[in-house]
Every structure is written in structure tokens, then in C-alpha cells.
Biopython code that builds the backbone (N, CA, C, O; Angstrom):
import numpy as np
from Bio.PDB.StructureBuilder import StructureBuilder

atoms = [
    (1, "MET", "N", (-40.738, 38.262, -199.453)),
    (1, "MET", "CA", (-40.741, 39.661, -199.051)),
    (1, "MET", "C", (-39.684, 40.441, -199.821)),
    (1, "MET", "O", (-38.690, 39.887, -200.292)),
    (2, "LYS", "N", (-39.926, 41.718, -199.932)),
    (2, "LYS", "CA", (-38.946, 42.627, -200.514)),
    (2, "LYS", "C", (-38.102, 43.207, -199.380)),
    (2, "LYS", "O", (-38.534, 43.234, -198.228)),
    (3, "ASP", "N", (-36.910, 43.665, -199.709)),
    (3, "ASP", "CA", (-36.064, 44.311, -198.705)),
    (3, "ASP", "C", (-36.771, 45.525, -198.115)),
    (3, "ASP", "O", (-36.635, 45.800, -196.923)),
    (4, "SER", "N", (-37.515, 46.246, -198.927)),
    (4, "SER", "CA", (-38.240, 47.417, -198.425)),
    (4, "SER", "C", (-39.320, 47.004, -197.422)),
    (4, "SER", "O", (-39.557, 47.722, -196.450)),
    (5, "ASP", "N", (-39.976, 45.866, -197.639)),
    (5, "ASP", "CA", (-40.975, 45.362, -196.690)),
    (5, "ASP", "C", (-40.316, 44.998, -195.362)),
    (5, "ASP", "O", (-40.851, 45.288, -194.292)),
    (6, "ILE", "N", (-39.155, 44.363, -195.444)),
    (6, "ILE", "CA", (-38.417, 43.971, -194.241)),
    (6, "ILE", "C", (-38.009, 45.217, -193.459)),
    (6, "ILE", "O", (-38.169, 45.266, -192.239)),
    (7, "ALA", "N", (-37.483, 46.219, -194.156)),
    (7, "ALA", "CA", (-37.051, 47.451, -193.502)),
    (7, "ALA", "C", (-38.227, 48.159, -192.830)),
    (7, "ALA", "O", (-38.092, 48.647, -191.708)),
    (8, "SER", "N", (-39.365, 48.220, -193.496)),
    (8, "SER", "CA", (-40.561, 48.848, -192.916)),
    (8, "SER", "C", (-41.017, 48.112, -191.672)),
    (8, "SER", "O", (-41.363, 48.730, -190.666)),
    (9, "SER", "N", (-41.017, 46.798, -191.744)),
    (9, "SER", "CA", (-41.460, 45.979, -190.623)),
    (9, "SER", "C", (-40.567, 46.173, -189.398)),
    (9, "SER", "O", (-41.064, 46.357, -188.287)),
    (10, "ILE", "N", (-39.267, 46.132, -189.600)),
    (10, "ILE", "CA", (-38.333, 46.280, -188.482)),
    (10, "ILE", "C", (-38.412, 47.691, -187.901)),
    (10, "ILE", "O", (-38.362, 47.857, -186.682)),
    (11, "ALA", "N", (-38.534, 48.709, -188.754)),
    (11, "ALA", "CA", (-38.651, 50.081, -188.268)),
    (11, "ALA", "C", (-39.887, 50.234, -187.380)),
    (11, "ALA", "O", (-39.825, 50.853, -186.318)),
    (12, "SER", "N", (-40.995, 49.670, -187.820)),
    (12, "SER", "CA", (-42.229, 49.755, -187.041)),
    (12, "SER", "C", (-42.102, 49.024, -185.708)),
    (12, "SER", "O", (-42.622, 49.488, -184.693)),
    (13, "GLU", "N", (-41.416, 47.887, -185.707)),
    (13, "GLU", "CA", (-41.228, 47.103, -184.478)),
    (13, "GLU", "C", (-40.495, 47.889, -183.395)),
    (13, "GLU", "O", (-40.761, 47.716, -182.206)),
    (14, "VAL", "N", (-39.571, 48.753, -183.811)),
    (14, "VAL", "CA", (-38.779, 49.508, -182.832)),
    (14, "VAL", "C", (-39.319, 50.921, -182.605)),
    (14, "VAL", "O", (-38.658, 51.743, -181.969)),
    (15, "GLY", "N", (-40.512, 51.205, -183.118)),
    (15, "GLY", "CA", (-41.162, 52.479, -182.848)),
    (15, "GLY", "C", (-40.760, 53.627, -183.740)),
    (15, "GLY", "O", (-40.964, 54.786, -183.379)),
    (16, "LEU", "N", (-40.189, 53.335, -184.906)),
    (16, "LEU", "CA", (-39.821, 54.384, -185.853)),
    (16, "LEU", "C", (-40.821, 54.411, -187.006)),
    (16, "LEU", "O", (-41.400, 53.385, -187.362)),
    (17, "SER", "N", (-41.014, 55.582, -187.579)),
    (17, "SER", "CA", (-41.867, 55.717, -188.756)),
    (17, "SER", "C", (-41.034, 55.403, -189.987)),
    (17, "SER", "O", (-40.032, 56.076, -190.230)),
    (18, "PRO", "N", (-41.419, 54.398, -190.773)),
    (18, "PRO", "CA", (-40.629, 54.049, -191.947)),
    (18, "PRO", "C", (-40.858, 55.002, -193.121)),
    (18, "PRO", "O", (-41.996, 55.337, -193.450)),
    (19, "ASP", "N", (-39.770, 55.427, -193.738)),
    (19, "ASP", "CA", (-39.783, 56.179, -194.995)),
    (19, "ASP", "C", (-38.899, 55.357, -195.927)),
    (19, "ASP", "O", (-37.683, 55.544, -195.969)),
    (20, "VAL", "N", (-39.518, 54.450, -196.669)),
    (20, "VAL", "CA", (-38.785, 53.400, -197.376)),
    (20, "VAL", "C", (-39.092, 53.434, -198.867)),
    (20, "VAL", "O", (-40.255, 53.433, -199.269)),
    (21, "GLU", "N", (-38.038, 53.466, -199.688)),
    (21, "GLU", "CA", (-38.206, 53.368, -201.141)),
    (21, "GLU", "C", (-38.411, 51.905, -201.507)),
    (21, "GLU", "O", (-37.744, 51.022, -200.968)),
    (22, "ASP", "N", (-39.324, 51.658, -202.415)),
    (22, "ASP", "CA", (-39.615, 50.293, -202.856)),
    (22, "ASP", "C", (-38.390, 49.695, -203.549)),
    (22, "ASP", "O", (-37.792, 50.318, -204.425)),
    (23, "THR", "N", (-38.033, 48.487, -203.146)),
    (23, "THR", "CA", (-36.868, 47.825, -203.729)),
    (23, "THR", "C", (-37.230, 46.947, -204.928)),
    (23, "THR", "O", (-36.357, 46.595, -205.722)),
    (24, "GLY", "N", (-38.497, 46.597, -205.064)),
    (24, "GLY", "CA", (-38.953, 45.894, -206.254)),
    (24, "GLY", "C", (-38.847, 44.383, -206.249)),
    (24, "GLY", "O", (-39.820, 43.704, -206.578)),
    (25, "THR", "N", (-37.709, 43.839, -205.891)),
    (25, "THR", "CA", (-37.480, 42.395, -205.985)),
    (25, "THR", "C", (-38.075, 41.665, -204.789)),
    (25, "THR", "O", (-37.810, 42.007, -203.637)),
    (26, "VAL", "N", (-38.886, 40.652, -205.086)),
    (26, "VAL", "CA", (-39.475, 39.823, -204.038)),
    (26, "VAL", "C", (-38.637, 38.553, -203.909)),
    (26, "VAL", "O", (-38.395, 37.863, -204.899)),
    (27, "TYR", "N", (-38.196, 38.247, -202.693)),
    (27, "TYR", "CA", (-37.408, 37.043, -202.426)),
    (27, "TYR", "C", (-38.300, 35.988, -201.793)),
    (27, "TYR", "O", (-39.095, 36.309, -200.910)),
    (28, "PRO", "N", (-38.187, 34.733, -202.226)),
    (28, "PRO", "CA", (-39.021, 33.681, -201.636)),
    (28, "PRO", "C", (-38.690, 33.442, -200.165)),
    (28, "PRO", "O", (-39.561, 33.047, -199.389)),
    (29, "TYR", "N", (-37.445, 33.678, -199.783)),
    (29, "TYR", "CA", (-37.045, 33.558, -198.379)),
    (29, "TYR", "C", (-35.783, 34.366, -198.152)),
    (29, "TYR", "O", (-34.966, 34.538, -199.057)),
    (30, "VAL", "N", (-35.635, 34.858, -196.929)),
    (30, "VAL", "CA", (-34.463, 35.625, -196.519)),
    (30, "VAL", "C", (-34.118, 35.181, -195.107)),
    (30, "VAL", "O", (-35.003, 35.055, -194.261)),
    (31, "PHE", "N", (-32.843, 34.944, -194.849)),
    (31, "PHE", "CA", (-32.405, 34.484, -193.533)),
    (31, "PHE", "C", (-31.700, 35.591, -192.769)),
    (31, "PHE", "O", (-30.881, 36.322, -193.325)),
    (32, "GLN", "N", (-32.022, 35.704, -191.501)),
    (32, "GLN", "CA", (-31.313, 36.583, -190.579)),
    (32, "GLN", "C", (-30.618, 35.664, -189.589)),
    (32, "GLN", "O", (-31.169, 35.321, -188.543)),
    (33, "ASN", "N", (-29.413, 35.277, -189.934)),
    (33, "ASN", "CA", (-28.697, 34.263, -189.175)),
    (33, "ASN", "C", (-27.783, 34.881, -188.124)),
    (33, "ASN", "O", (-26.701, 35.371, -188.448)),
    (34, "ASN", "N", (-28.218, 34.857, -186.861)),
    (34, "ASN", "CA", (-27.396, 35.323, -185.738)),
    (34, "ASN", "C", (-26.897, 36.756, -185.940)),
    (34, "ASN", "O", (-25.728, 37.049, -185.690)),
    (35, "GLN", "N", (-27.787, 37.649, -186.394)),
    (35, "GLN", "CA", (-27.459, 39.054, -186.609)),
    (35, "GLN", "C", (-28.481, 39.916, -185.882)),
    (35, "GLN", "O", (-29.641, 39.533, -185.728)),
    (36, "THR", "N", (-28.033, 41.082, -185.439)),
    (36, "THR", "CA", (-28.991, 42.051, -184.909)),
    (36, "THR", "C", (-29.782, 42.608, -186.091)),
    (36, "THR", "O", (-29.379, 42.446, -187.243)),
    (37, "ASN", "N", (-30.893, 43.255, -185.807)),
    (37, "ASN", "CA", (-31.674, 43.870, -186.885)),
    (37, "ASN", "C", (-30.838, 44.900, -187.637)),
    (37, "ASN", "O", (-30.932, 45.010, -188.860)),
    (38, "PHE", "N", (-30.015, 45.660, -186.897)),
    (38, "PHE", "CA", (-29.157, 46.656, -187.526)),
    (38, "PHE", "C", (-28.175, 46.008, -188.502)),
    (38, "PHE", "O", (-28.054, 46.443, -189.647)),
    (39, "GLU", "N", (-27.480, 44.977, -188.052)),
    (39, "GLU", "CA", (-26.514, 44.284, -188.920)),
    (39, "GLU", "C", (-27.204, 43.696, -190.145)),
    (39, "GLU", "O", (-26.689, 43.778, -191.260)),
    (40, "PHE", "N", (-28.362, 43.111, -189.927)),
    (40, "PHE", "CA", (-29.112, 42.476, -191.002)),
    (40, "PHE", "C", (-29.525, 43.506, -192.056)),
    (40, "PHE", "O", (-29.304, 43.296, -193.249)),
    (41, "LEU", "N", (-30.124, 44.618, -191.619)),
    (41, "LEU", "CA", (-30.559, 45.642, -192.574)),
    (41, "LEU", "C", (-29.380, 46.318, -193.263)),
    (41, "LEU", "O", (-29.455, 46.638, -194.450)),
    (42, "LEU", "N", (-28.300, 46.536, -192.533)),
    (42, "LEU", "CA", (-27.114, 47.145, -193.130)),
    (42, "LEU", "C", (-26.563, 46.265, -194.252)),
    (42, "LEU", "O", (-26.183, 46.769, -195.309)),
    (43, "GLU", "N", (-26.521, 44.960, -194.023)),
    (43, "GLU", "CA", (-26.059, 44.030, -195.049)),
    (43, "GLU", "C", (-26.997, 44.010, -196.248)),
    (43, "GLU", "O", (-26.543, 44.022, -197.391)),
    (44, "ARG", "N", (-28.309, 43.978, -195.994)),
    (44, "ARG", "CA", (-29.291, 43.978, -197.087)),
    (44, "ARG", "C", (-29.150, 45.260, -197.913)),
    (44, "ARG", "O", (-29.170, 45.216, -199.143)),
    (45, "ALA", "N", (-29.008, 46.402, -197.230)),
    (45, "ALA", "CA", (-28.874, 47.684, -197.921)),
    (45, "ALA", "C", (-27.613, 47.713, -198.782)),
    (45, "ALA", "O", (-27.649, 48.154, -199.931)),
    (46, "TRP", "N", (-26.512, 47.246, -198.229)),
    (46, "TRP", "CA", (-25.247, 47.230, -198.967)),
    (46, "TRP", "C", (-25.366, 46.389, -200.238)),
    (46, "TRP", "O", (-24.866, 46.785, -201.291)),
    (47, "ARG", "N", (-26.019, 45.242, -200.148)),
    (47, "ARG", "CA", (-26.155, 44.335, -201.301)),
    (47, "ARG", "C", (-26.896, 44.959, -202.463)),
    (47, "ARG", "O", (-26.601, 44.659, -203.620)),
    (48, "ILE", "N", (-27.867, 45.836, -202.169)),
    (48, "ILE", "CA", (-28.692, 46.389, -203.247)),
    (48, "ILE", "C", (-28.392, 47.860, -203.538)),
    (48, "ILE", "O", (-29.103, 48.490, -204.321)),
    (49, "GLY", "N", (-27.352, 48.412, -202.918)),
    (49, "GLY", "CA", (-26.964, 49.800, -203.170)),
    (49, "GLY", "C", (-27.871, 50.812, -202.498)),
    (49, "GLY", "O", (-28.100, 51.898, -203.030)),
    (50, "TYR", "N", (-28.391, 50.459, -201.323)),
    (50, "TYR", "CA", (-29.251, 51.353, -200.557)),
    (50, "TYR", "C", (-28.489, 51.851, -199.339)),
    (50, "TYR", "O", (-27.429, 51.328, -198.995)),
    (51, "GLU", "N", (-29.040, 52.861, -198.696)),
    (51, "GLU", "CA", (-28.500, 53.358, -197.442)),
    (51, "GLU", "C", (-29.632, 53.447, -196.434)),
    (51, "GLU", "O", (-30.804, 53.543, -196.799)),
    (52, "MET", "N", (-29.269, 53.415, -195.180)),
    (52, "MET", "CA", (-30.270, 53.550, -194.124)),
    (52, "MET", "C", (-29.792, 54.561, -193.111)),
    (52, "MET", "O", (-28.608, 54.623, -192.780)),
    (53, "LEU", "N", (-30.734, 55.357, -192.617)),
    (53, "LEU", "CA", (-30.418, 56.352, -191.620)),
    (53, "LEU", "C", (-31.663, 56.669, -190.812)),
    (53, "LEU", "O", (-32.778, 56.318, -191.197)),
    (54, "VAL", "N", (-31.458, 57.335, -189.693)),
    (54, "VAL", "CA", (-32.575, 57.732, -188.843)),
    (54, "VAL", "C", (-32.520, 59.235, -188.683)),
    (54, "VAL", "O", (-31.474, 59.798, -188.362)),
    (55, "ASP", "N", (-33.658, 59.885, -188.911)),
    (55, "ASP", "CA", (-33.801, 61.321, -188.720)),
    (55, "ASP", "C", (-34.932, 61.526, -187.729)),
    (55, "ASP", "O", (-36.104, 61.375, -188.072)),
    (56, "ASP", "N", (-34.573, 61.873, -186.489)),
    (56, "ASP", "CA", (-35.509, 61.997, -185.388)),
    (56, "ASP", "C", (-36.200, 60.653, -185.157)),
    (56, "ASP", "O", (-35.544, 59.726, -184.681)),
    (57, "LYS", "N", (-37.463, 60.501, -185.462)),
    (57, "LYS", "CA", (-38.181, 59.236, -185.253)),
    (57, "LYS", "C", (-38.526, 58.566, -186.585)),
    (57, "LYS", "O", (-39.401, 57.702, -186.635)),
    (58, "THR", "N", (-37.840, 58.963, -187.667)),
    (58, "THR", "CA", (-38.111, 58.415, -188.996)),
    (58, "THR", "C", (-36.937, 57.569, -189.455)),
    (58, "THR", "O", (-35.796, 58.032, -189.471)),
    (59, "PHE", "N", (-37.219, 56.327, -189.827)),
    (59, "PHE", "CA", (-36.212, 55.422, -190.381)),
    (59, "PHE", "C", (-36.262, 55.545, -191.896)),
    (59, "PHE", "O", (-37.311, 55.328, -192.502)),
    (60, "ILE", "N", (-35.139, 55.891, -192.509)),
    (60, "ILE", "CA", (-35.069, 56.098, -193.963)),
    (60, "ILE", "C", (-34.249, 54.972, -194.577)),
    (60, "ILE", "O", (-33.129, 54.696, -194.147)),
    (61, "PHE", "N", (-34.820, 54.330, -195.582)),
    (61, "PHE", "CA", (-34.173, 53.246, -196.325)),
    (61, "PHE", "C", (-34.364, 53.602, -197.790)),
    (61, "PHE", "O", (-35.469, 53.496, -198.322)),
    (62, "ARG", "N", (-33.272, 54.029, -198.449)),
    (62, "ARG", "CA", (-33.388, 54.560, -199.813)),
    (62, "ARG", "C", (-32.157, 54.224, -200.630)),
    (62, "ARG", "O", (-31.146, 53.760, -200.105)),
    (63, "LYS", "N", (-32.266, 54.472, -201.941)),
    (63, "LYS", "CA", (-31.114, 54.292, -202.827)),
    (63, "LYS", "C", (-30.009, 55.208, -202.351)),
    (63, "LYS", "O", (-30.261, 56.322, -201.894)),
    (64, "SER", "N", (-28.786, 54.730, -202.462)),
    (64, "SER", "CA", (-27.635, 55.479, -201.980)),
    (64, "SER", "C", (-27.541, 56.844, -202.651)),
    (64, "SER", "O", (-27.709, 56.971, -203.864)),
    (65, "GLN", "N", (-27.272, 57.853, -201.842)),
    (65, "GLN", "CA", (-27.096, 59.224, -202.330)),
    (65, "GLN", "C", (-25.612, 59.566, -202.488)),
    (65, "GLN", "O", (-25.252, 60.727, -202.684)),
    (66, "GLU", "N", (-24.763, 58.551, -202.402)),
    (66, "GLU", "CA", (-23.317, 58.737, -202.401)),
    (66, "GLU", "C", (-22.789, 59.420, -203.660)),
    (66, "GLU", "O", (-21.809, 60.162, -203.595)),
    (67, "ASP", "N", (-23.427, 59.179, -204.801)),
    (67, "ASP", "CA", (-22.921, 59.722, -206.059)),
    (67, "ASP", "C", (-23.369, 61.165, -206.311)),
    (67, "ASP", "O", (-22.924, 61.776, -207.282)),
    (68, "LYS", "N", (-24.225, 61.714, -205.476)),
    (68, "LYS", "CA", (-24.689, 63.090, -205.644)),
    (68, "LYS", "C", (-23.653, 64.052, -205.097)),
    (68, "LYS", "O", (-22.869, 63.701, -204.215)),
    (69, "SER", "N", (-23.653, 65.265, -205.624)),
    (69, "SER", "CA", (-22.689, 66.257, -205.157)),
    (69, "SER", "C", (-23.063, 66.704, -203.740)),
    (69, "SER", "O", (-24.243, 66.750, -203.395)),
    (70, "PRO", "N", (-22.061, 67.032, -202.922)),
    (70, "PRO", "CA", (-22.337, 67.412, -201.534)),
    (70, "PRO", "C", (-23.104, 68.728, -201.454)),
    (70, "PRO", "O", (-22.903, 69.625, -202.272)),
    (71, "GLN", "N", (-23.978, 68.833, -200.469)),
    (71, "GLN", "CA", (-24.731, 70.068, -200.259)),
    (71, "GLN", "C", (-23.936, 71.059, -199.430)),
    (71, "GLN", "O", (-24.201, 72.261, -199.452)),
    (72, "LEU", "N", (-22.953, 70.541, -198.695)),
    (72, "LEU", "CA", (-22.150, 71.379, -197.820)),
    (72, "LEU", "C", (-20.742, 70.780, -197.750)),
    (72, "LEU", "O", (-20.584, 69.572, -197.576)),
    (73, "THR", "N", (-19.750, 71.611, -197.883)),
    (73, "THR", "CA", (-18.372, 71.150, -197.776)),
    (73, "THR", "C", (-17.684, 71.915, -196.639)),
    (73, "THR", "O", (-17.694, 73.145, -196.604)),
    (74, "LEU", "N", (-17.096, 71.168, -195.725)),
    (74, "LEU", "CA", (-16.388, 71.753, -194.593)),
    (74, "LEU", "C", (-14.904, 71.430, -194.691)),
    (74, "LEU", "O", (-14.523, 70.357, -195.161)),
    (75, "GLN", "N", (-14.074, 72.358, -194.249)),
    (75, "GLN", "CA", (-12.634, 72.152, -194.248)),
    (75, "GLN", "C", (-12.159, 72.063, -192.804)),
    (75, "GLN", "O", (-12.481, 72.909, -191.970)),
    (76, "TYR", "N", (-11.401, 71.036, -192.538)),
    (76, "TYR", "CA", (-10.868, 70.821, -191.186)),
    (76, "TYR", "C", (-9.914, 71.963, -190.839)),
    (76, "TYR", "O", (-9.046, 72.318, -191.636)),
    (77, "GLY", "N", (-10.077, 72.522, -189.671)),
    (77, "GLY", "CA", (-9.231, 73.612, -189.218)),
    (77, "GLY", "C", (-9.750, 74.988, -189.603)),
    (77, "GLY", "O", (-9.323, 75.997, -189.041)),
    (78, "ILE", "N", (-10.671, 75.032, -190.562)),
    (78, "ILE", "CA", (-11.253, 76.312, -190.973)),
    (78, "ILE", "C", (-12.712, 76.398, -190.530)),
    (78, "ILE", "O", (-13.099, 77.308, -189.797)),
    (79, "ASP", "N", (-13.518, 75.430, -190.990)),
    (79, "ASP", "CA", (-14.940, 75.409, -190.650)),
    (79, "ASP", "C", (-15.230, 74.583, -189.410)),
    (79, "ASP", "O", (-16.217, 74.822, -188.715)),
    (80, "VAL", "N", (-14.377, 73.617, -189.136)),
    (80, "VAL", "CA", (-14.613, 72.718, -188.013)),
    (80, "VAL", "C", (-13.544, 72.891, -186.971)),
    (80, "VAL", "O", (-13.570, 72.216, -185.942)),
]
sb = StructureBuilder()
sb.init_structure("model")
sb.init_model(0)
sb.init_chain("A")
sb.init_seg("    ")
for serial, (resi, resn, name, xyz) in enumerate(atoms, 1):
    if name == "N":
        sb.init_residue(resn, " ", resi, " ")
    sb.init_atom(name, np.array(xyz, "f"), 0.0, 1.0, " ", f" {name:<3s}", serial, name[0])
structure = sb.get_structure()
């Protein structure tokens, strides 16, 4: 399975609509050893440079957006 297949499957199991970018690499086996689904997916995402988030009822699993410029900048004490 691919990490994207795993993410889609788990999202569907918990009642979320998956919005998942294809990860490409197929692994012959993957172990989820004594981890919650959240911990497992978070670790998988970190390993391949992906991020995961939930927007309403949609589970998003995509390449990290960390390197993009911010859309909004807030200053503590002024805006917040």
C-alpha cells in the first residue's frame, strides 16, 4: 500500500471524506505497532514530508505547505 491509500482508508473508517495527494511509493508491508491511527498517520506524514489536517468533515493529507509564504500574518498584542 501507499501512504496515501492508508490515509484514505483510515479517513473513511472514521467518517471523514479523504482529500489525499498521491504519495507514489508502494510499500510491501507497513506496521502500525501499538499506535493510534492519529499517531500512525502523523509519523507516516512526517517521514515523507506531508501534513495532515481536518477541515470540517474533510481529512486532508498533502505535501507540506510549510515552505510557502504565509497568507496572513498576525502580531501578538496588536491583532490578537
